[in-house]
C-alpha positions in Angstrom: 0.0 -0.1 -0.1 1.1 3.7 -1.6 1.7 6.3 1.2 -1.0 8.3 0.4 -2.9 5.1 0.7 -2.3 3.8 3.5 -3.4 7.2 5.0 -6.5 7.8 2.8 -7.6 4.7 4.4 -6.5 4.9 8.5 -8.1 8.3 7.7 -11.0 7.2 7.1 -10.8 4.3 10.1 -11.6 7.5 12.0 -13.9 8.5 10.8 -13.1 11.8 9.4 -11.1 13.3 12.3 -7.6 13.0 10.4 -9.4 15.4 7.1 -10.1 17.6 9.8 -6.8 17.3 11.0 -5.1 18.8 7.6 -7.3 21.4 7.0 -7.3 22.8 10.7 -3.3 22.6 9.7 -4.0 23.7 6.2 -6.0 26.6 7.2 -3.2 27.4 9.2 -0.7 28.4 6.1 1.1 25.2 6.6 1.9 23.0 3.4 1.2 19.3 3.2 4.7 18.0 2.9 5.1 13.7 2.6 9.1 12.9 2.9 9.9 9.1 1.9 9.1 6.5 3.9 12.6 5.3 3.3 15.9 7.7 5.0 19.3 7.7 6.1 19.7 5.4 9.5 22.0 7.4 10.2 20.6 10.8 11.8 18.2 9.0 13.7 21.2 7.5 15.4 23.2 10.5 15.5 20.3 12.3 17.5 18.4 9.0 19.3 22.4 7.0 20.7 22.2 4.6 19.7 19.5 2.1 22.0 17.1 3.0 18.8 18.5 0.7 17.2 16.3 -2.4 18.7 13.7 -0.3 16.7 14.5 0.4 13.8 13.4 -1.8 10.7 16.4 -1.0 9.3 18.4 -2.6 5.8 21.2 -1.6 3.3 21.1 -0.3 -0.4 24.6 -1.2 -2.9 26.3 1.0 -1.0 27.1 0.0 1.5 24.7 2.9 3.1 22.0 2.0 6.1 18.5 2.7 5.7 15.0 2.8 7.5 11.5 2.9 7.7 11.4 6.1 8.9 10.3 6.2 13.1 8.6 9.7 13.1 8.7 12.2 10.9 10.2 15.1 12.0 13.9 14.5 10.7 12.5 13.3 7.4 10.4 17.1 6.9 13.1 18.2 8.2 16.0 17.2 5.4 13.4 17.8 2.8 13.0 21.7 3.8 16.4 21.2 4.1 17.2 19.7 0.6 14.7 22.8 -1.5 15.2 26.1 -2.5 13.4 27.3 0.3 15.9 26.1 3.2 16.8 29.7 5.7 13.4 30.7 5.1 11.1 30.9 6.8 8.6 28.3 6.3 5.6 25.7 7.9 5.0 22.3 6.8 1.5 19.3 8.2 2.3 16.6 7.8 0.3 12.5 8.5 1.6 9.7 7.3 2.2 5.7 8.9 5.8 5.9 10.4 7.1 2.2 11.3 9.2 1.3 15.2 9.5 -1.8 17.0 7.1 -1.1 20.6 7.2 -4.6 22.2 3.0 -6.2 21.5 1.9 -2.3 20.0 1.6 -2.4 15.9 4.7 -1.1 14.6 2.8 0.6 11.6 1.0 3.7 13.0 -0.2 6.8 11.9 1.7 9.9 13.0 0.3 14.0 12.1 2.1 16.8 12.6 3.7 20.5 12.4 6.7 21.8 11.7 7.6 25.0 11.6 11.6 26.6 10.0 13.2 29.8 9.9 10.9 32.4 12.0 13.1 34.3 14.3 9.6 35.3 16.3 9.9 32.3 18.6 8.1 32.7 21.7 5.5 33.6 19.0 5.7 30.8 17.1 6.5 28.4 20.2 3.2 29.5 21.4 1.0 28.9 18.3 3.0 25.5 18.0 0.7 25.5 21.7 -2.1 27.1 20.4 -2.5 24.5 17.0 -1.6 21.1 19.0 -4.8 22.4 20.8 -6.5 22.7 17.7 -6.0 19.3 17.0 -7.5 17.4 19.4 -10.8 19.6 19.6 -10.5 18.3 16.0 -10.8 14.7 17.4 -13.4 15.7 20.0 -11.3 15.8 22.6 -11.6 18.3 25.3 -10.5 18.8 28.5 -6.8 18.2 27.7 -4.2 19.0 30.4 -1.3 21.4 29.6 2.0 20.3 30.9 4.9 22.3 29.8 8.5 22.7 30.6 11.7 25.4 28.8 15.5 23.2 28.6 17.1 26.9 27.4 16.1 28.1 31.5 17.9 24.7 32.7 21.2 25.0 30.2 21.1 28.9 31.6 21.4 28.3 34.9 23.8 25.8 34.5 25.5 28.3 32.0 25.2 30.5 34.7 27.0 28.7 37.4 30.4 28.5 35.4 30.7 24.3 36.3 33.6 22.5 34.1 32.2 21.7 30.7 32.2 18.1 31.4 29.7 19.0 35.1 27.8 20.9 32.5 27.4 18.6 30.0 26.5 16.1 31.8 24.2 17.5 33.4 21.9 18.5 30.4 22.6 14.7 29.5 20.6 13.4 32.3 18.1 16.4 32.4 17.1 15.5 28.7 17.6 11.6 28.8 15.0 12.0 31.7 17.6 10.1 33.9 17.7 10.7 37.7 18.7 14.4 37.6 18.7 14.3 41.7 21.3 10.7 41.8 23.6 12.2 39.7 23.9 15.8 41.3 24.4 13.9 44.5 26.6 11.1 43.0 28.6 14.2 41.7 28.3 15.6 44.9 30.1 12.9 46.8 32.7 12.7 43.9 36.5 11.4 45.2 39.1 11.3 43.7 40.1 8.6 41.6 42.9 5.7 42.6 46.0 6.3 40.6 46.3 4.7 37.5 48.7 3.8 34.0 46.7 6.9 32.5 47.7 9.2 35.3 49.6 11.3 33.0 47.0 12.0 31.3 44.1 12.7 33.2 46.2 15.8 34.0 46.4 17.3 30.9 42.5 17.2 31.1 41.6 18.7 33.6 39.6 21.9 32.9 39.3 21.2 29.7 36.5 21.0 27.3 35.1 18.3 24.8 36.8 19.5 21.9 40.5 19.4 23.4 39.7 16.4 25.0 38.4 15.1 21.8 41.7 16.4 20.2 43.7 14.9 22.5 42.7 10.9 22.7 42.4 10.9 18.9 46.0 11.7 19.0 46.8 9.1 21.3 45.2 7.2 19.5 46.3 7.0 16.3 49.5 6.6 18.0 48.5 3.2 19.5 47.7 2.2 16.0 43.6 1.3 16.9 40.2 3.7 16.5 38.6 1.6 19.0 38.9 -0.4 23.0 37.1 -3.0 23.7 34.2 -1.2 21.1 34.4 2.1 22.5 34.8 4.8 20.2 37.1 7.7 20.1 33.8 9.9 21.6 33.4 7.9 24.1 37.0 7.5 25.9 37.6 10.8 25.4 34.4 11.3 27.5 35.2 8.5 29.4 38.5 10.5 30.3 37.3 13.4 30.4 35.2 12.4 33.6 37.0 11.3 35.6 40.2 14.4 35.0 37.2 16.6 35.6 36.2 14.6 39.3 39.5 14.1 40.6 39.6 18.3 40.2 36.5 17.6 42.8 33.1 17.2 43.3 30.5 19.7 42.1 30.4 22.7 44.4 27.1 22.5 47.3 26.0 26.1 46.8 25.9 25.0 42.8 24.1 21.7 44.2 21.7 24.2 46.1 20.6 26.1 43.5 19.9 23.9 41.6 18.2 21.4 43.5 15.8 24.8 44.1 15.7 25.4 40.7 14.2 22.1 39.6 11.5 22.0 42.0 10.0 25.4 40.3 6.3 24.4 39.7 2.9 25.9 38.8 1.0 28.1 36.3 4.1 29.9 34.1 3.4 33.7 36.0 4.3 31.6 39.4 6.6 30.0 38.1 8.4 33.6 36.1 8.7 35.5 40.5 9.6 32.0 41.7 13.1 32.5 39.0 13.4 36.1 38.9 13.6 35.3 42.8 16.2 32.7 42.6 18.0 34.5 40.3 18.3 37.3 42.3 19.0 35.7 45.9 22.0 33.0 43.6 23.0 36.1 41.9 23.3 35.2 38.7 22.1 36.5 35.4 18.9 34.6 34.0 17.4 37.1 32.5 17.0 36.6 28.7 16.4 33.5 29.3 12.6 34.2 31.9 12.4 37.6 29.6 11.6 34.8 26.7 9.9 32.3 28.7 7.8 35.1 30.3 7.2 36.4 26.6 6.5 33.3 25.9 3.6 33.1 27.9 2.2 36.8 26.9 1.9 35.2 23.1 -0.3 32.1 24.9 -2.9 34.4 26.9 -3.1 36.1 23.2 -3.3 33.1 21.1 -7.2 32.7 23.8 -4.8 30.1 26.2 -5.7 29.8 29.7 -1.9 30.1 31.4 -3.3 29.5 34.6 -4.3 26.5 34.2 -1.3 25.8 31.6 1.1 23.6 34.0 5.0 24.4 33.6 7.9 22.7 36.0 11.7 24.0 35.2 12.2 20.1 35.4 9.9 18.9 32.9 11.2 17.5 30.1 10.5 15.1 27.1 13.8 12.9 26.9 14.8 13.6 23.3 18.5 15.5 23.5 17.4 18.1 20.2 15.7 19.7 22.6 16.8 23.6 22.7 14.0 24.8 24.4 10.0 25.6 24.8 8.5 21.6 25.3 5.1 20.5 25.7 2.6 17.7 25.8 -1.2 17.5 25.9 -2.9 15.1 27.9 -6.7 13.9 27.7 -7.3 14.4 32.4 -7.3 11.6 34.4 -4.5 9.8 32.1 -1.5 11.3 32.9 1.6 8.7 31.0 -0.2 8.9 27.5 0.2 12.4 25.5 -2.1 12.7 22.9 -0.3 15.8 21.1 4.0 16.7 21.4 6.5 18.9 20.5 8.5 21.5 21.7 11.8 23.7 20.2 14.7 22.1 18.8 17.1 24.9 16.9 20.3 22.5 17.3 18.1 20.1 15.4 19.2 21.8 11.7 22.9 22.6 11.9 23.5 18.5 12.9 21.0 17.8 9.7 24.1 19.9 7.7 22.7 23.1 7.7 25.3 25.7 7.4 24.2 28.0 10.0 21.4 27.8 12.8 17.9 28.1 11.8 15.6 28.0 14.8 12.6 25.6 14.4 9.7 24.1 16.4 6.6 21.8 15.6 4.9 18.3 17.0 3.6 15.6 16.4 -0.4 13.9 16.6 -0.7 10.0 17.8 -3.6 9.7 16.1 -4.1 6.4 17.5 -4.4 8.0 21.4 -6.7 10.8 19.9 -8.9 8.5 18.2 -10.0 6.5 21.7 -10.5 10.0 23.6 -12.4 11.5 21.3 -14.0 7.8 20.7 -15.3 7.1 24.4 -15.8 11.0 24.1 -18.8 9.6 21.0 -20.1 7.8 23.5 -20.9 10.2 26.0 -17.2 8.5 28.3 -14.7 10.0 30.3 -12.0 11.6 27.1 
């Protein structure tokens, strides 16, 4: 079955809701994008890590290039945009089509819809527009009673930068935050870190102390080139460099206790967005940290959300909220049916760094969201039967 045929069939089974969704996206000015089903696997593996490999349906072409059935549509839509004459210019795209991912006992082929907006410099307004359109998507499926959960990874990044931590601590904490690793546990480990015992590569660790990742990678690359090897025990040069850098930093001392207390206070902030802004400014003043740019952007977004008719008083914001993907750089959100805490109906956010990772020669702002058709259809049917959405 072709992409278009699969989409028509699924849309029909959803009683026209998917067609209504596409119509609302088109009315908002977002052009239909239909990327190829077969995609290079490398971007997905690079951006999501090797852990995603077990979920992909992989093959290779005659040249040996690894390909996969697209597991989502954000990266394919972005790649098509970058290959088009409009690359670098403001442009918005919508999509609806099948994606393929191993999901245990669930079907491996399922529909995904969504919007991607590229090149807009008015970031706060674009963020608010995405949330407003995401809410319209739930309405298209007759699901109106939703819970809005939001966060902003740019605030956490700004905090870590303002604290002036070693680069390896910054990278590790941000990685943990993005991937929903137990950040609190990691903070405690870094706080209680003690210098490891002496070993054969003590001199290498001393040379790396206080270095950034680029310098560590260059040193380890040179050392391994001299040794005539490209990996050790299955670890790549980059992984070995990261490990050396982490050990050298831990030898230099534990994560400062005052920084730990500030991070913990930051991560405890939650509530409605206006209250969160006040708490963030109080934290910045008390800790004498310059977080004004990130907080101003957050506050501006809240204003645009209100202008779009979104009830910010019922919007849930938490500084600790994250979607578990490395490429998000700012605003993140999920929409959930009331009473269903685990399953998002719509989810998305800002990912300004993705475009350069996909080959853009200069940064391109990007924000978007994905719609989980299965979940929305299920809750929409429950609503139409008079049940709880």
